[in-house]
C-alpha positions in Angstrom: 58.0 -115.5 -3.9 55.8 -118.1 -2.2 52.1 -117.6 -2.0 51.0 -117.1 1.6 48.1 -119.5 0.9 50.5 -122.2 -0.2 51.4 -124.2 2.9 53.8 -126.6 1.0 51.9 -129.7 1.9 51.7 -129.0 5.6 48.5 -129.1 7.5 47.2 -125.8 8.8 48.1 -126.8 12.4 51.6 -127.8 11.4 52.1 -124.6 9.3 50.9 -122.3 12.1 53.0 -124.1 14.7 56.2 -123.8 12.5 55.7 -120.1 12.0 55.6 -119.2 15.7 59.2 -118.2 16.2 62.9 -118.2 15.2 63.1 -122.0 15.4 59.9 -122.2 13.3 61.4 -119.9 10.7 64.5 -122.0 10.5 62.4 -125.1 10.0 60.5 -123.4 7.2 63.8 -122.4 5.5 65.0 -126.0 5.8 61.8 -127.1 4.0 62.4 -124.8 1.1 60.0 -122.0 2.2 61.8 -118.7 2.0 61.9 -116.2 4.9 59.8 -113.7 3.0 56.8 -115.8 2.4 54.5 -113.3 4.1 56.1 -110.2 2.5 54.0 -107.8 0.4 55.1 -107.9 -3.2 53.3 -105.1 -5.0 52.4 -105.2 -8.7 52.3 -101.4 -8.8 55.2 -99.2 -9.8 54.4 -96.1 -7.8 57.2 -94.1 -9.4 55.5 -94.3 -12.8 52.0 -93.3 -11.7 50.4 -90.3 -13.4 48.4 -88.4 -10.8 45.6 -86.1 -11.8 44.0 -83.0 -10.3 40.6 -81.3 -11.0 38.9 -78.2 -9.9 35.1 -77.5 -9.6 32.6 -75.6 -7.6 30.5 -78.6 -6.4 32.0 -82.1 -6.1 29.3 -84.8 -5.9 30.7 -88.1 -4.5 28.4 -91.1 -5.3 26.6 -92.4 -8.4 23.2 -93.5 -6.9 19.9 -91.7 -6.7 21.1 -89.0 -4.3 24.1 -88.3 -6.4 22.1 -88.1 -9.6 19.9 -85.3 -8.3 22.7 -83.6 -6.5 24.7 -83.3 -9.8 21.7 -82.3 -11.9 20.3 -79.7 -9.6 23.6 -78.2 -8.7 24.3 -77.7 -12.4 20.8 -76.3 -13.0 21.5 -73.8 -10.1 24.5 -72.4 -12.0 27.3 -74.2 -10.4 30.2 -76.0 -12.1 29.8 -79.6 -11.1 31.8 -82.9 -11.2 30.5 -86.3 -10.3 32.6 -89.1 -8.9 31.5 -92.7 -8.5 33.2 -95.7 -6.9 31.2 -97.9 -9.3 29.1 -97.3 -12.4 26.4 -94.6 -12.5 23.2 -96.0 -11.3 24.6 -99.5 -11.0 26.5 -99.7 -7.7 25.5 -99.5 -4.1 21.9 -100.1 -3.1 20.3 -98.0 -5.9 20.0 -100.9 -8.4 18.1 -103.0 -5.7 15.6 -100.3 -4.8 12.4 -100.7 -6.8 9.8 -98.8 -4.8 9.5 -95.0 -5.2 7.1 -93.3 -2.7 5.0 -90.4 -4.0 2.7 -88.3 -1.9 -0.3 -87.3 -4.0 -2.7 -85.0 -2.1 -5.5 -85.9 -4.5 -5.4 -89.6 -3.6 -3.8 -89.7 -0.1 -6.1 -90.4 2.8 -4.2 -88.0 5.1 -2.7 -84.6 5.0 1.0 -83.9 5.1 0.7 -83.0 8.8 -1.1 -86.2 9.5 1.4 -88.2 7.5 4.3 -86.7 9.4 2.6 -87.2 12.8 1.9 -90.9 12.0 5.5 -91.5 11.0 6.6 -90.0 14.3 4.2 -92.3 16.2 5.7 -95.3 14.5 9.2 -94.1 15.0 8.7 -93.5 18.7 9.9 -89.9 18.2 13.2 -90.9 16.6 12.4 -89.2 13.2 13.2 -85.6 12.4 9.7 -84.4 11.3 11.3 -81.6 9.2 12.9 -84.2 6.9 9.9 -86.5 7.0 7.6 -83.8 5.7 10.2 -82.5 3.2 10.4 -86.0 1.7 6.7 -86.3 1.1 6.2 -82.7 0.0 8.8 -82.9 -2.8 8.2 -86.5 -3.7 5.9 -86.1 -6.6 8.2 -83.6 -8.4 11.1 -86.0 -8.2 9.0 -88.9 -9.5 7.8 -86.8 -12.4 11.4 -85.9 -13.4 12.4 -89.6 -13.2 9.5 -90.4 -15.5 10.8 -88.0 -18.1 14.2 -89.6 -18.0 12.7 -93.1 -18.5 13.5 -94.4 -15.0 10.2 -96.4 -14.6 10.6 -98.0 -18.1 14.0 -99.7 -17.3 15.1 -102.6 -15.1 18.6 -101.2 -15.2 19.3 -97.6 -14.1 22.4 -96.6 -15.9 20.7 -95.4 -19.1 18.0 -93.3 -17.5 20.5 -91.9 -15.0 22.9 -91.0 -17.9 20.3 -89.1 -19.8 20.2 -85.9 -17.6 24.0 -86.1 -16.9 24.8 -86.4 -20.7 22.3 -83.6 -21.7 24.0 -81.2 -19.2 27.5 -82.4 -20.1 28.3 -82.9 -16.4 31.8 -84.5 -16.1 31.5 -88.0 -14.6 34.5 -90.0 -13.5 33.7 -93.6 -12.6 35.6 -96.3 -10.7 37.4 -93.9 -8.4 37.5 -94.5 -4.6 37.6 -91.3 -2.6 39.4 -91.9 0.7 40.0 -88.4 2.0 38.0 -85.2 2.4 40.2 -82.1 2.5 39.6 -79.3 5.0 41.5 -76.0 5.0 40.9 -73.1 7.4 37.9 -74.9 8.9 36.0 -75.3 5.6 35.8 -78.0 3.0 38.3 -77.6 0.3 38.1 -80.8 -1.8 38.7 -84.5 -1.8 41.3 -87.1 -2.8 41.3 -90.8 -3.8 42.6 -93.2 -6.4 41.6 -94.9 -9.6 40.6 -98.5 -9.5 41.8 -99.1 -13.0 45.1 -97.1 -13.2 48.0 -96.4 -10.9 46.9 -92.9 -10.2 46.1 -90.7 -7.2 43.4 -88.1 -8.0 42.7 -84.9 -6.1 39.7 -82.6 -6.4 39.8 -78.9 -5.5 36.3 -77.8 -4.7 34.3 -75.1 -3.0 31.7 -77.5 -1.8 31.3 -81.3 -1.5 28.1 -83.3 -1.4 28.5 -86.8 0.0 26.1 -89.2 -1.7 28.1 -92.2 -0.7 25.3 -94.3 0.8 25.4 -96.3 4.0 27.5 -99.4 4.4 27.9 -102.7 6.3 30.5 -105.3 7.2 30.3 -107.0 3.7 27.7 -109.5 4.8 26.3 -112.2 2.5 22.9 -111.9 1.1 22.3 -108.2 0.7 23.5 -105.7 -2.0 25.8 -103.6 0.1 29.1 -105.4 -0.6 30.7 -102.2 -2.0 29.3 -99.9 0.6 31.5 -99.5 3.7 30.6 -96.1 5.2 33.4 -94.4 3.3 31.7 -91.0 3.3 30.8 -91.2 7.0 34.3 -92.1 8.1 36.0 -89.6 5.8 33.8 -86.8 7.3 34.4 -88.0 10.8 38.2 -87.8 10.3 38.0 -84.1 9.4 35.8 -83.3 12.4 32.2 -83.7 11.2 29.6 -85.1 13.5 28.0 -88.3 12.6 24.9 -90.1 14.1 22.7 -93.2 14.2 25.3 -95.9 14.6 23.3 -97.9 17.3 20.4 -98.6 15.0 20.2 -101.9 12.9 18.6 -102.8 9.6 16.7 -106.0 10.1 16.4 -107.3 6.5 16.6 -111.1 6.6 18.0 -113.4 3.9 17.0 -117.0 3.3 18.6 -120.1 4.7 18.9 -121.8 1.2 21.9 -120.4 -0.6 22.1 -117.5 1.8 25.0 -115.9 0.0 23.2 -115.8 -3.4 22.1 -112.2 -3.3 20.4 -112.3 -6.7 18.5 -115.6 -6.0 17.6 -114.7 -2.5 15.7 -111.5 -3.5 13.4 -113.4 -5.8 13.3 -111.4 -9.0 13.7 -108.0 -7.3 16.6 -107.1 -9.6 14.7 -108.0 -12.7 11.7 -105.8 -11.9 11.1 -102.3 -13.2 10.7 -99.7 -10.4 7.2 -98.6 -9.5 5.4 -96.0 -7.4 3.9 -96.6 -3.9 1.4 -94.6 -1.9 1.0 -94.0 1.8 1.7 -97.2 3.8 3.0 -96.2 7.2 4.5 -99.2 9.0 6.7 -100.3 11.8 8.9 -102.9 10.1 12.2 -104.7 9.9 13.7 -103.9 13.2 15.1 -106.8 15.3 11.9 -108.8 16.0 13.2 -111.8 14.0 16.6 -111.5 15.7 15.0 -111.6 19.2 12.9 -114.7 18.3 16.0 -116.5 17.0 17.9 -115.5 20.2 15.2 -116.8 22.5 14.1 -119.9 20.5 17.0 -120.8 18.3 16.9 -121.6 14.6 15.3 -122.4 12.3 12.4 -120.0 12.2 9.3 -120.4 10.2 8.7 -117.6 7.8 5.6 -115.6 7.0 4.2 -112.1 7.6 5.0 -110.6 11.0 1.7 -111.6 12.8 2.1 -115.2 11.6 5.8 -115.2 12.4 5.1 -114.1 16.0 2.3 -116.6 16.3 4.3 -119.6 15.1 7.4 -118.6 17.2 5.9 -117.6 20.5 8.2 -115.7 22.7 7.8 -113.3 25.7 9.1 -109.8 25.7 11.1 -108.4 22.9 11.2 -105.1 21.0 8.3 -102.7 21.8 5.9 -101.7 19.1 3.7 -98.6 19.5 0.0 -98.9 19.8 -1.5 -99.5 16.3 1.7 -101.2 15.2 1.7 -104.1 17.7 1.6 -106.7 14.9 3.5 -104.7 12.4 1.6 -103.3 9.4 -0.3 -105.9 7.4 0.8 -106.2 3.8 -1.1 -104.1 1.2 -4.6 -105.6 0.7 -4.9 -106.2 4.5 -6.6 -104.1 7.1 -6.4 -100.3 6.6 -5.8 -97.8 9.3 -4.3 -94.4 9.8 -2.1 -95.4 12.7 -0.4 -98.2 10.9 -2.3 -100.0 8.1 -1.8 -99.1 4.5 -4.7 -98.0 2.3 -6.8 -100.8 0.8 -5.6 -102.0 -2.6 -6.5 -99.6 -5.3 -6.5 -96.4 -3.2 -2.9 -95.6 -3.8 -0.9 -95.1 -7.0 -0.8 -98.2 -9.2 2.1 -100.6 -9.1 3.9 -101.4 -12.3 5.1 -104.8 -11.2 5.0 -107.3 -8.3 4.8 -105.8 -4.8 8.0 -104.4 -3.3 8.9 -107.5 -1.3 8.4 -109.8 -4.2 6.5 -112.4 -2.1 3.1 -111.0 -1.3 4.7 -107.8 0.0 6.9 -109.7 2.5 10.5 -108.8 2.7 12.5 -111.0 0.4 13.2 -114.4 2.0 10.5 -114.2 4.6 8.2 -116.7 3.0 10.8 -119.4 3.4 13.3 -120.1 6.3 14.7 -116.7 7.1 18.2 -115.9 8.4 19.4 -112.7 9.9 22.6 -110.7 9.4 22.2 -110.3 5.7 22.6 -106.5 6.0 24.9 -106.6 9.1 26.5 -103.2 9.8 23.9 -101.1 8.2 21.3 -99.0 10.1 17.8 -98.1 9.0 17.9 -96.0 5.8 18.4 -92.3 6.5 19.0 -92.9 10.3 22.8 -92.8 10.1 25.4 -90.6 8.5 26.4 -87.0 8.8 24.5 -84.8 11.3 22.6 -82.0 9.6 22.5 -78.5 11.1 19.4 -77.5 9.2 16.9 -78.7 6.6 19.3 -78.0 3.8 21.4 -81.2 4.3 24.3 -79.1 5.6 26.8 -80.8 7.9 28.8 -79.4 10.8 31.7 -78.6 8.4 31.1 -75.5 6.3 30.8 -76.4 2.6 30.2 -80.1 3.3 26.7 -81.5 2.5 25.3 -85.0 2.5 22.2 -86.6 1.0 20.4 -89.9 1.0 21.9 -92.7 3.2 25.0 -90.6 3.8 23.0 -88.0 5.7 21.7 -88.9 9.2 18.5 -87.0 8.6 16.3 -89.4 10.5 13.8 -88.9 7.8 11.9 -92.1 8.7 13.3 -92.5 12.2 15.0 -95.6 13.6 12.5 -98.1 12.1 11.1 -98.6 8.6 8.0 -96.5 8.4 7.2 -96.0 4.7 7.7 -98.3 1.7 9.6 -96.5 -1.0 10.6 -93.5 1.1 14.3 -94.4 1.0 14.7 -94.0 -2.7 12.4 -91.0 -2.8 14.2 -89.4 0.2 17.5 -89.8 -1.6 16.2 -88.0 -4.7 14.6 -85.2 -2.6 17.7 -84.7 -0.4 20.1 -84.8 -3.4 18.2 -81.9 -5.0 18.0 -79.9 -1.8 21.7 -80.4 -0.9 22.6 -79.4 -4.5 20.7 -76.1 -4.4 22.2 -75.3 -1.0 25.7 -76.1 -2.1 25.3 -74.0 -5.3 24.2 -71.0 -3.2 27.2 -71.5 -0.8 29.6 -71.5 -3.8 28.3 -68.2 -5.1 29.8 -66.3 -2.2 32.8 -68.6 -1.5 36.2 -68.2 -3.2 38.1 -71.3 -4.3 40.0 -72.5 -1.2 43.7 -73.0 -1.2 45.1 -76.5 -0.9 48.5 -76.5 0.8 51.2 -78.7 -0.7 51.9 -80.2 2.7 48.3 -81.3 3.1 48.3 -82.9 -0.3 51.6 -84.6 0.3 50.4 -86.1 3.6 47.1 -87.3 2.0 48.9 -89.0 -0.9 51.2 -90.8 1.5 48.2 -92.0 3.5 46.4 -93.2 0.4 49.4 -95.2 -0.9 50.7 -96.5 2.4 49.3 -100.0 2.1 51.1 -100.4 -1.3 54.4 -99.3 0.3 54.1 -101.6 3.3 56.6 -104.4 2.9 54.8 -106.6 5.5 51.5 -106.5 7.2 48.0 -107.9 7.3 45.9 -108.6 4.2 42.5 -106.7 4.2 40.5 -109.9 3.4 41.8 -111.6 6.6 41.2 -108.5 8.8 37.7 -108.2 7.3 36.9 -111.8 8.1 38.1 -111.2 11.7 35.9 -108.1 11.9 32.9 -110.1 10.6 33.4 -112.8 13.2 33.4 -110.3 16.0 30.5 -108.0 14.8 28.0 -110.1 12.9 26.8 -112.6 15.6 23.2 -112.0 16.6 24.2 -111.7 20.3 26.6 -108.8 19.6 25.1 -106.7 16.9 21.3 -107.1 17.3 20.4 -108.5 20.7 22.7 -106.5 22.9 24.0 -106.5 26.4 26.9 -104.7 28.1 29.2 -107.6 28.6 29.1 -108.7 25.0 29.4 -105.2 23.6 32.4 -104.5 25.7 34.0 -107.8 24.7 33.5 -107.0 21.0 34.8 -103.5 21.5 38.1 -104.9 22.9 38.6 -106.9 19.7 37.7 -103.9 17.5 40.1 -101.6 19.4 42.8 -104.2 18.8 42.1 -104.2 15.1 42.0 -100.3 15.1 45.3 -99.9 17.0 47.4 -102.7 15.7 46.0 -104.2 12.5 44.6 -101.2 10.7 48.0 -99.4 10.7 49.5 -102.5 9.1 47.0 -103.2 6.3 48.9 -104.0 3.1 48.0 -104.1 -0.6 49.6 -105.6 -3.6 47.6 -103.8 -6.3 44.9 -101.2 -6.8 42.1 -103.6 -6.1 43.6 -104.6 -2.8 44.3 -101.0 -2.0 40.5 -100.4 -2.2 39.9 -103.4 0.1 42.5 -102.0 2.6 40.7 -98.6 2.8 37.3 -100.2 3.0 38.5 -102.5 5.8 39.8 -99.5 7.7 36.4 -97.7 7.3 34.5 -100.7 8.6 36.7 -100.9 11.7 35.9 -97.3 12.6 32.2 -97.9 11.9 32.3 -101.0 14.1 33.8 -98.9 16.9 31.1 -96.3 16.5 28.3 -98.9 16.6 29.5 -100.6 19.7 30.1 -97.4 21.6 26.8 -95.9 20.6 25.0 -99.2 21.5 26.7 -99.1 25.0 25.7 -95.5 25.5 22.0 -95.9 24.7 20.8 -97.7 27.9 17.3 -98.4 26.7 15.5 -100.3 23.9 13.9 -98.3 21.1 12.9 -99.2 17.5 15.8 -101.1 15.9 18.1 -100.9 19.0 17.4 -103.6 21.5 19.3 -104.2 24.8 18.6 -107.3 26.8 19.8 -105.5 30.0 17.7 -102.4 29.2 14.6 -103.8 27.5 12.3 -100.9 28.1 11.8 -97.5 26.6 13.4 -94.7 28.6 11.6 -91.5 27.6 13.0 -89.6 30.6 16.6 -90.0 29.5 16.6 -91.0 25.9 14.5 -88.8 23.8 17.7 -87.9 22.1 20.0 -88.9 19.2 23.6 -89.9 19.7 26.2 -87.9 17.8 29.9 -88.9 17.4 32.9 -86.8 16.6 36.7 -86.9 16.8 38.2 -84.5 19.3 41.5 -82.6 18.9 43.5 -85.5 20.3 41.9 -87.9 17.8 39.7 -89.7 20.3 36.1 -90.7 19.6 33.6 -88.6 21.6 29.8 -89.3 21.9 27.1 -86.8 22.9 23.3 -86.5 23.1 21.3 -84.3 20.8 17.7 -83.9 22.0 14.9 -84.9 19.5 13.7 -81.8 17.7 16.8 -79.8 18.0 19.7 -78.8 15.6 23.4 -78.7 16.5 25.6 -75.8 15.7 28.2 -75.7 12.9 31.9 -75.8 13.7 
């Protein structure tokens, strides 16, 4: 079989021209290139696979900070627990990168919990859910203390301290399994299914409750550690009818122009640092200011802290910052202030290493020539994911919970408001979701999984391996990136470009996604990840079109002002009975009802 990448000495233009029709195919045959050069030749014998099935009360999907506390606390609450991770415990997703852990200590904090919550709301322009904001701070110290007992702050790598409580409790852990489907029966969660990355095996999990700790995701951009996060949990939940939120917001982390794809180098020692504890430092950071300057002035941009960046690259207009945050918060050691500035150095908990940014508290890459798009496809931490119906991390599907970046809790709102709150929020929410799920299981019988449902799911999981022809996931992903990552599509938005990009994404959804092929288990993973990214892209474009204003990390050139009359609301997305994507408003400060 000929390799599709082997053009037999032809130029790319000649090769593409020859493959355009019957005459072209005949020409290829005459040159010794067989007709099946684009066929999918699988290295997997599906007839010999040995599928597995498990049963548990609480199934935790994800091996990061949220997953750790979800598994531990569900076990401690008396539930039978299993933990599944697409990667290695504590060593995949964004958890290995996160080094700052926020802890609210009422003895040293310069504001009360109520004042802290109110200050976050001022920075977030009302986009935060104050219930989750306060919850994070209130439980933060307890989670930090437990992590200290497990040795978390003594290790650069997290696998060993994460393994300690899991091993002590003998919690079953299965690593390197990609979950592709959540299973719903009789309107309630009933389990999940996926496949092993190391064996030819479909794995099903029969569960009373599921906690998604699957993180956020992106479009596999260069320069940020989210290459294995593709919104798997969000999309799985969406497919069974759960409401999801927050897709219009954008994470504004920049990379650096030199060796932009070198994630390890670009984050300047971040990965080699031990984690540390941070105090109250309310900010209004890492939206799309840099993207706006680049759009208006072009590249390259001179780096530096936000005030210096704005001064060097003068532009008019741009994203609105609330009073007290008009120059973004200064780095620790700068001016202090309740509305936006952090406490003076020495008034918060001590740091165990360099500041969180690694460069005088700047985001990594900012002291040099910064480039955007390094986290393309991801929103602000905790601002996207499953819609909660209460403060217990419960989704709109009974029995389905989410925590961390898989839960659209709006803990910090649609802008970065507190250094270290993301990691702490994941720990706090993991524990709360676990306790709620354990209580749910006490009065819930084990649901029944129908043979027909399982048969359909297995067929959908394996479909790319069985496809004799189709599109390789790497090529479709590259096409998706080319459509979605440009600054003038994803970050600095206007209706015409959003609609143009949506036409491309809908083509990928309707034609290319059903024809994704895979030759082995690794490519099967890529195929499912690509499909998830396509759905996420559709969500981002439609939510961005719907929000006809600019707020926090969402900026519209054609609607550059805040619109408090019409847009003090979050956007929720769900799939209707006909399989169509529907969008709706949820007013700030309200809860939706469960299905």
